[in-house]
C-alpha positions as CSV (number, residue, x, y, z in Angstrom):
1,M,183.0,181.5,83.1
2,E,183.8,185.2,82.7
3,N,186.2,184.5,79.7
4,S,183.5,182.2,78.1
5,T,180.8,185.0,78.3
6,L,183.3,187.6,77.0
7,S,184.1,185.5,73.9
8,F,180.7,184.2,73.1
9,Y,178.3,187.2,74.1
10,F,178.2,190.9,73.3
11,R,176.6,193.4,75.9
12,F,174.7,196.5,74.6
13,T,175.6,199.4,76.9
14,M,173.2,202.1,75.6
15,F,170.0,200.5,77.1
16,A,171.2,201.8,80.5
17,N,170.5,205.3,79.2
18,I,166.8,204.6,78.7
19,G,166.3,203.7,82.3
20,H,162.8,204.3,83.7
21,Y,161.5,205.3,80.3
22,R,161.9,201.7,78.9
23,F,158.2,200.8,79.5
24,I,157.0,203.9,77.7
25,A,159.7,203.4,75.0
26,F,158.5,199.7,74.6
27,I,154.8,200.7,74.1
28,F,155.8,203.4,71.6
29,C,158.1,201.1,69.6
30,L,155.7,198.3,69.6
31,L,153.0,200.4,68.1
32,L,155.4,201.8,65.6
33,F,156.4,198.3,64.7
34,I,152.8,197.3,64.1
35,F,152.2,200.5,62.0
36,T,155.2,199.8,60.0
37,I,154.2,196.1,59.3
38,F,150.7,197.2,58.6
39,T,151.3,200.1,56.3
40,N,154.0,198.2,54.3
41,L,151.9,195.0,53.9
42,L,149.1,197.3,52.7
43,M,151.2,198.8,50.1
44,I,152.4,195.4,48.8
45,V,148.7,194.1,48.8
46,V,147.4,197.0,46.8
47,I,150.2,197.0,44.3
48,S,150.0,193.3,43.7
49,Q,146.3,193.1,43.5
50,Q,145.6,196.1,41.1
51,T,146.6,195.4,37.6
52,T,146.8,199.1,36.8
53,L,149.7,199.3,39.2
54,H,151.6,196.6,37.6
55,E,154.2,199.2,36.2
56,P,157.9,199.5,36.9
57,M,157.5,202.6,39.2
58,Y,154.9,200.7,41.5
59,I,156.8,197.5,41.4
60,F,159.9,199.2,42.7
61,I,157.7,200.9,45.4
62,A,156.5,197.4,46.4
63,C,160.2,196.3,46.7
64,L,160.8,199.2,49.2
65,S,157.9,197.8,51.2
66,V,159.3,194.2,51.1
67,N,162.7,195.6,52.2
68,A,161.1,197.6,55.0
69,L,159.4,194.4,56.4
70,Y,162.8,192.6,56.2
71,G,164.7,195.3,58.0
72,S,161.9,196.0,60.6
73,S,161.6,192.2,61.4
74,G,165.2,192.0,61.8
75,F,165.4,194.9,64.3
76,F,162.3,195.3,66.4
77,P,161.6,191.9,67.9
78,R,165.1,191.8,69.5
79,F,165.1,195.6,70.4
80,L,161.6,195.1,72.1
81,M,162.9,192.1,74.0
82,D,165.9,194.1,75.3
83,L,163.8,197.1,76.4
84,L,162.0,194.9,78.9
85,S,165.2,192.8,79.8
86,D,167.5,193.5,82.7
87,T,170.5,192.0,81.0
88,H,171.3,193.1,77.5
89,L,173.5,190.2,76.2
90,I,173.3,188.9,72.6
91,S,175.2,185.8,71.4
92,R,178.0,186.2,68.8
93,P,176.0,184.3,66.0
94,A,172.9,186.4,66.7
95,C,174.7,189.5,66.7
96,F,176.3,188.9,63.3
97,T,172.9,187.7,62.0
98,Q,171.4,190.9,63.2
99,I,174.3,193.0,61.6
100,Y,173.7,191.1,58.2
101,V,170.0,191.8,58.2
102,I,170.1,195.4,59.2
103,Y,173.1,196.4,56.9
104,S,171.7,194.3,54.0
105,Y,168.4,196.2,54.5
106,A,170.2,199.5,54.4
107,S,172.2,198.7,51.3
108,C,169.1,197.3,49.5
109,E,167.3,200.6,50.4
110,L,169.8,202.6,48.4
111,T,170.1,200.1,45.6
112,V,166.3,200.2,45.0
113,L,166.2,203.9,45.3
114,S,168.8,204.0,42.6
115,I,166.7,201.7,40.1
116,M,163.8,203.9,40.9
117,A,165.8,207.0,39.9
118,Y,166.8,205.3,36.7
119,D,163.2,204.6,36.0
120,R,162.2,208.2,36.5
121,Y,165.2,209.5,34.4
122,I,164.0,207.2,31.4
123,A,160.5,208.3,31.9
124,V,161.3,212.0,31.9
125,C,164.4,212.3,29.8
126,L,163.6,209.5,27.2
127,P,159.8,209.1,27.3
128,L,159.6,207.6,23.6
129,H,161.9,204.9,24.7
130,Y,160.4,204.1,28.1
131,H,158.4,201.0,27.2
132,T,161.3,199.5,25.1
133,K,163.8,200.2,27.9
134,M,161.7,199.3,31.0
135,T,160.4,196.0,29.9
136,L,159.4,193.3,32.5
137,E,162.6,191.5,31.9
138,T,164.6,194.7,32.6
139,V,162.5,195.3,35.9
140,V,163.2,191.6,37.0
141,K,166.9,192.0,36.2
142,L,167.2,195.5,37.9
143,T,165.3,194.2,41.1
144,A,167.5,191.1,41.3
145,L,170.6,193.1,41.1
146,A,169.3,195.6,43.8
147,W,169.0,192.5,46.2
148,I,171.9,190.1,45.2
149,F,174.8,192.6,45.0
150,P,174.3,194.0,48.7
151,A,173.6,190.4,49.9
152,F,176.8,189.0,48.7
153,S,179.0,191.9,49.3
154,L,177.9,192.2,52.9
155,A,178.3,188.4,53.5
156,A,181.9,188.7,52.3
157,C,182.7,191.7,54.7
158,L,181.0,189.9,57.6
159,C,183.1,186.7,57.1
160,L,186.2,188.8,57.6
161,S,184.7,190.4,60.8
162,A,183.5,187.1,62.2
163,T,187.1,185.7,62.2
164,L,188.5,188.5,64.2
165,P,189.7,187.7,67.9
166,L,188.1,190.1,70.2
167,C,189.4,191.7,73.4
168,G,186.2,193.2,74.6
169,N,182.3,192.6,74.4
170,E,180.7,196.0,75.0
171,I,178.9,197.4,72.0
172,H,177.9,201.1,72.4
173,K,174.7,200.9,70.6
174,V,171.1,199.4,70.9
175,F,171.8,197.0,68.1
176,C,174.8,195.2,66.6
177,A,176.9,197.2,64.0
178,N,179.9,195.9,62.1
179,W,182.2,198.9,63.0
180,N,181.4,198.7,66.7
181,V,182.6,194.8,66.6
182,V,185.6,195.5,64.6
183,K,186.8,198.2,67.1
184,L,186.8,195.4,69.8
185,S,189.5,193.4,67.8
186,C,192.8,192.6,69.5
187,V,194.6,192.4,66.1
188,N,195.2,195.0,63.2
189,T,192.1,195.5,61.2
190,A,193.6,197.1,58.1
191,V,192.1,194.5,55.7
192,N,188.6,194.9,57.3
193,N,189.0,198.7,57.1
194,V,189.9,198.6,53.3
195,V,187.1,196.0,52.5
196,G,184.7,198.1,54.5
197,M,185.6,201.4,52.7
198,L,185.3,199.4,49.3
199,L,181.9,198.1,50.4
200,T,180.8,201.7,51.5
201,V,181.8,203.2,48.2
202,A,180.0,200.4,46.2
203,T,176.8,200.3,48.2
204,I,176.4,203.9,49.4
205,F,178.4,206.4,47.4
206,L,177.9,205.0,43.9
207,P,174.1,204.8,44.3
208,L,174.1,208.3,46.0
209,F,175.9,209.9,43.2
210,Y,173.9,208.1,40.6
211,I,170.6,209.3,42.2
212,L,171.9,212.9,42.3
213,Y,173.0,212.7,38.7
214,T,169.7,211.5,37.4
215,Y,167.8,214.3,39.3
216,L,170.2,216.9,38.0
217,R,169.3,215.6,34.4
218,I,165.6,215.6,35.3
219,V,165.9,219.2,36.6
220,S,167.7,220.3,33.5
221,I,164.8,218.9,31.3
222,C,162.1,220.4,33.4
223,W,163.8,223.8,33.3
224,K,163.2,224.1,29.5
225,S,159.7,222.6,29.6
226,S,156.1,223.7,30.2
227,A,154.5,224.4,33.5
228,E,152.1,221.3,32.9
229,F,155.0,219.0,32.2
230,K,156.8,220.3,35.4
231,G,153.7,219.5,37.4
232,K,153.5,215.9,36.1
233,V,157.2,215.4,36.7
234,L,157.0,216.8,40.2
235,E,154.0,214.5,41.0
236,S,155.8,211.3,40.0
237,C,159.3,212.4,41.3
238,L,158.5,214.1,44.6
239,P,157.8,211.0,46.6
240,H,161.1,209.3,45.5
241,T,162.9,212.6,46.4
242,I,161.4,212.7,49.9
243,S,162.3,209.0,50.5
244,F,165.8,209.7,49.3
245,V,166.1,212.7,51.5
246,I,164.6,210.8,54.6
247,Y,167.1,207.9,54.1
248,S,170.1,210.2,53.5
249,I,169.3,212.0,56.8
250,A,168.9,208.8,58.8
251,G,172.1,207.3,57.3
252,F,174.0,210.5,58.3
253,C,172.7,210.2,61.9
254,D,174.1,206.7,62.2
255,V,177.5,207.6,60.5
256,A,177.8,210.6,62.8
257,L,177.0,208.6,65.9
258,S,179.4,205.7,65.1
259,R,182.3,208.3,64.5
260,N,181.6,210.4,67.6
261,N,182.8,209.9,71.2
262,L,179.7,208.6,72.9
263,E,181.0,209.4,76.3
264,V,180.6,213.2,75.6
265,T,177.3,212.8,73.7
266,N,174.0,213.3,75.5
267,P,172.7,209.7,76.2
268,F,169.0,210.3,74.9
269,I,170.4,211.9,71.7
270,A,172.7,209.0,71.2
271,V,169.8,206.6,71.4
272,I,167.5,208.5,69.2
273,L,170.2,208.9,66.6
274,S,171.0,205.3,66.7
275,L,167.3,204.3,66.1
276,V,166.6,206.8,63.3
277,F,168.6,204.7,60.9
278,V,166.5,201.5,61.2
279,V,163.0,203.0,62.4
280,I,162.1,206.1,60.3
281,P,162.5,205.1,56.6
282,P,160.4,201.9,56.8
283,A,157.7,203.9,58.7
284,L,157.6,207.0,56.5
285,N,157.9,205.4,53.1
286,P,154.4,204.0,52.9
287,L,153.0,207.5,53.9
288,V,155.0,209.2,51.4
289,Y,154.0,207.0,48.4
290,G,150.5,206.3,49.6
291,L,149.7,210.0,50.2
292,K,151.5,211.6,47.3
293,L,150.7,209.2,44.4
294,P,147.2,209.5,43.2
295,E,146.8,206.1,41.9
296,I,148.0,204.3,45.0
297,R,146.0,206.6,47.2
298,K,142.8,206.1,45.2
299,H,143.1,202.2,45.5
300,I,143.9,202.4,49.2
301,L,140.7,204.4,49.9
302,R,138.7,202.1,47.6
303,L,140.0,199.1,49.6
304,F,138.8,200.6,52.9
């Protein structure tokens, strides 16, 4: 029975660090989940109903909200259930499903932010060519690429992880993560490490460097322009910059946690850092775009 449990189930160890605070944590996280679902649905409804918002920038913002709903729905229900449970076991199929949902959400977030950076780059640096370059067909192709590439690349990576024989079942997190599962393997994981590194470069570093490149170009254009032009650019680009910074900090927290020795890390800090990655961006993005972009803010106020 023990060997069967070891092979078929994983056990989350970090819920023990929450202890007596789990009921408070449950109420707070439930409210946060409801807030995230409501605000992102609100963004999607407003952008889809208002024909004046059927422009590339707003369509990409709606894509961010769809991705936020996808990621939050893949994380919160299981997490809320575990907060109230005395046993924190998750089956192997459920664990790999959760890994796929959370990490495809994370990859899509960066790819969508990348195409938003491209959109702003064309709008600022090549304004006369904007409507010829950012056609509806181009928007559809970019959106499809932003979803399809992470979906298939992560599926290939997880197929390798799912075939590994494991010599343990303890995951030092509050949700399943690919690196934590691979570390439990009884065999050499060189192939997994190489594939994981290539996937990280393709889905994280390339979009990251592209976003930085586009904003350097935008800054160089603004440097030589009038104060009025700078104000317009700041108004349209600031929300995207804030989203990018929020996501980068959240991603850094997750990477830092996975690479550090959790035994010497404060347990509360470890739990918080593990949650930032999947909780903060979906909750803050609607606030950033809803409050900072006048067109969206106007329609939201009119709706209420």
